[in-house]
C-alpha positions as CSV (number, residue, x, y, z in Angstrom):
1,M,0.0,0.0,0.0
2,S,1.2,3.5,-0.8
3,Y,0.8,6.4,1.5
4,V,0.5,9.9,0.0
5,I,2.2,12.7,1.9
6,A,1.3,16.1,0.6
7,I,3.6,19.1,1.1
8,A,2.0,22.6,0.9
9,G,3.2,26.1,1.5
10,P,3.4,29.4,-0.3
11,V,5.6,30.0,-3.4
12,G,9.2,30.4,-2.0
13,S,8.6,28.3,1.1
14,G,10.9,25.5,0.0
15,K,8.4,22.9,-1.0
16,S,10.5,21.4,-3.8
17,S,13.6,21.2,-1.6
18,L,11.7,19.5,1.2
19,V,10.1,17.0,-1.1
20,E,13.4,16.0,-2.6
21,A,14.9,15.6,0.9
22,L,12.0,13.5,2.1
23,V,12.2,11.2,-0.9
24,K,15.9,10.5,-0.1
25,Q,15.4,10.2,3.7
26,L,12.3,8.0,3.6
27,G,14.0,5.6,1.3
28,D,11.1,3.7,-0.2
29,A,9.5,6.8,-1.7
30,S,8.5,8.4,-5.0
31,M,7.7,12.0,-5.9
32,V,4.7,13.6,-7.6
33,C,4.9,17.2,-8.6
34,F,1.7,19.3,-8.9
35,D,3.4,21.8,-11.2
36,H,3.7,19.1,-13.9
37,Y,-0.1,18.7,-13.9
38,E,-1.4,22.2,-13.2
39,N,-3.0,24.5,-15.8
40,I,-3.6,27.5,-13.6
41,T,-0.5,29.4,-14.9
42,H,-2.1,29.2,-18.4
43,R,-4.9,31.5,-17.2
44,S,-4.7,35.2,-17.8
45,P,-4.2,37.7,-14.9
46,H,-7.7,38.9,-15.6
47,E,-9.1,35.4,-15.1
48,L,-7.3,34.9,-11.8
49,V,-8.4,38.3,-10.5
50,Q,-12.0,37.4,-11.4
51,W,-11.6,34.0,-9.7
52,I,-10.6,35.8,-6.5
53,Q,-13.5,38.2,-6.8
54,D,-15.9,35.3,-7.4
55,G,-15.0,33.7,-4.0
56,A,-11.8,31.8,-4.9
57,D,-13.3,28.3,-5.2
58,I,-10.3,26.0,-5.4
59,D,-12.5,23.2,-6.9
60,Q,-12.9,25.3,-10.0
61,F,-9.4,24.1,-11.0
62,T,-9.6,20.6,-12.3
63,F,-6.7,18.2,-12.9
64,P,-8.1,15.0,-14.2
65,T,-4.7,13.5,-15.2
66,L,-3.4,14.1,-11.7
67,V,-6.5,12.5,-10.1
68,H,-6.1,9.5,-12.4
69,D,-2.4,9.1,-11.6
70,L,-2.9,9.4,-7.8
71,E,-5.7,6.8,-8.0
72,K,-3.4,4.4,-9.9
73,L,-0.5,4.9,-7.5
74,K,-2.8,4.2,-4.5
75,R,-3.8,0.9,-6.3
76,G,-0.2,0.0,-6.6
77,E,0.2,0.8,-10.3
78,T,3.0,2.6,-12.0
79,V,2.3,5.9,-13.8
80,E,4.1,8.0,-16.4
81,E,5.2,11.5,-15.3
82,P,3.6,13.9,-17.8
83,V,6.6,16.2,-18.2
84,T,9.7,14.0,-17.9
85,H,7.8,10.9,-19.1
86,E,9.7,8.9,-16.5
87,N,7.9,6.1,-14.6
88,V,6.7,6.9,-11.0
89,E,6.6,3.7,-9.0
90,P,4.0,3.0,-6.3
91,R,6.4,2.9,-3.4
92,K,5.5,2.9,0.2
93,Y,5.5,6.7,0.4
94,I,4.4,9.1,-2.4
95,V,5.7,12.5,-1.5
96,F,3.3,14.9,-3.3
97,E,4.1,18.6,-3.8
98,M,0.5,20.0,-3.6
99,P,0.0,23.7,-2.8
100,F,-3.8,23.2,-2.3
101,G,-3.3,20.4,0.2
102,K,-6.7,18.9,1.3
103,A,-8.6,22.0,0.1
104,H,-9.0,20.5,-3.4
105,S,-11.8,18.0,-3.1
106,A,-10.9,15.9,-6.1
107,T,-7.3,15.1,-4.9
108,A,-7.9,15.3,-1.1
109,P,-9.2,11.7,-0.7
110,F,-5.8,10.4,-1.8
111,I,-3.8,12.3,0.8
112,D,-2.9,10.5,4.0
113,L,-0.9,13.3,5.6
114,L,-0.6,17.0,4.9
115,L,2.5,18.9,5.9
116,W,2.4,22.7,5.7
117,I,5.5,24.8,5.6
118,D,4.9,28.0,7.5
119,V,6.9,31.0,6.3
120,P,6.1,34.8,6.2
121,L,5.1,35.9,2.7
122,D,7.7,38.6,2.6
123,T,10.4,36.0,3.2
124,A,8.9,33.7,0.7
125,L,8.9,36.5,-2.0
126,A,12.5,37.4,-1.1
127,R,13.6,33.8,-1.5
128,K,11.8,33.5,-4.9
129,L,13.4,36.6,-6.2
130,R,16.8,35.6,-4.9
131,E,16.4,32.2,-6.6
132,H,15.7,33.8,-10.0
133,S,18.3,36.5,-9.7
134,G,20.9,33.8,-9.0
135,I,19.8,31.9,-12.1
136,F,20.0,35.1,-14.2
137,L,23.5,36.0,-12.9
138,E,24.8,32.4,-13.4
139,H,23.3,31.5,-16.7
140,F,22.6,34.7,-18.6
141,S,25.2,37.0,-20.1
142,P,25.2,40.7,-19.2
143,D,23.6,41.7,-22.5
144,K,20.5,39.6,-21.4
145,H,20.2,41.2,-17.9
146,R,17.7,43.8,-19.1
147,E,15.4,41.0,-20.2
148,C,15.9,39.4,-16.8
149,L,15.0,42.7,-15.1
150,N,11.9,42.9,-17.2
151,W,10.9,39.4,-16.0
152,V,11.4,40.4,-12.4
153,H,9.3,43.6,-13.0
154,G,6.5,41.6,-14.6
155,Y,6.6,39.0,-11.7
156,L,6.3,41.8,-9.1
157,D,3.4,43.4,-11.1
158,S,1.6,40.0,-11.0
159,Y,2.4,39.6,-7.3
160,L,0.8,42.9,-6.5
161,L,-2.2,42.3,-8.8
162,F,-3.2,38.7,-7.7
163,V,-0.4,36.4,-6.5
164,H,-0.3,37.9,-2.9
165,D,-4.0,37.6,-2.6
166,I,-3.9,33.9,-3.8
167,L,-1.2,33.2,-1.2
168,V,-3.4,34.7,1.6
169,I,-6.3,32.5,0.3
170,Q,-4.0,29.5,0.3
171,H,-2.9,30.1,3.9
172,D,-6.5,30.6,5.1
173,K,-7.9,27.5,3.2
174,V,-5.1,25.0,3.2
175,R,-3.1,25.5,6.4
176,P,-6.1,24.6,8.7
177,G,-6.1,21.1,7.2
178,A,-2.5,20.4,7.9
179,D,-1.6,17.4,10.0
180,F,1.8,18.9,10.8
181,V,3.2,22.5,10.5
182,I,6.9,23.0,9.8
183,N,8.8,26.2,10.6
184,G,9.9,27.3,7.1
185,L,12.5,29.6,8.6
186,D,14.4,26.6,9.9
187,D,17.2,25.0,7.9
188,L,16.3,22.2,5.4
189,E,18.1,19.5,7.4
190,N,16.1,20.2,10.6
191,M,12.8,20.6,8.6
192,S,13.2,17.3,6.9
193,W,14.3,15.5,10.1
194,Q,11.1,16.8,11.9
195,A,9.0,15.8,8.9
196,V,10.4,12.3,8.7
197,Q,9.9,11.7,12.5
198,F,6.3,12.8,12.2
199,I,5.6,10.7,9.1
200,R,7.1,7.6,10.7
201,S,5.1,8.2,13.9
202,Q,1.8,8.4,12.0
203,L,2.1,5.8,9.3
204,P,2.8,2.1,9.7
């Protein structure tokens, strides 16, 4: 039997890093990444602002392939990752990066434990900008830096327009359903150690 452990938190909280660390430390574990199934980022800013104004119903977002794959994994069947096309094996633990946690009713039934990474939104934003600025400095030549600054400018416009509001909604709707809250200001080693201890204490 596979147990699905969902990891949620705001953008910049360190979800991906924690998921990778847990897969390594739990041993008999596979990873499922929500970003490889989502279609929310394909929506226009106007659509997302309207979604917020209409009450921010998370269930308006549908991910049929994700639901299908989670169902297969819980049945002990292998699935194909939609982006990398690599096989995801139904190991004992499926570590699932899922920003909506148990607040998304179509995927919630497959989640056995939800871990929330708690981090202030200003810190999360600073981390995200630091991550991208590091990528720009390392991988882009100076003549491309203006394009990089334009990207940062556009990201901050989006953050002010709708991203911040979505993160507040996420905190209010997802965090209350968490089985365990992790201090996202802690270092990754301690965060992953606490998470592993909790998981092993809760699941056979």
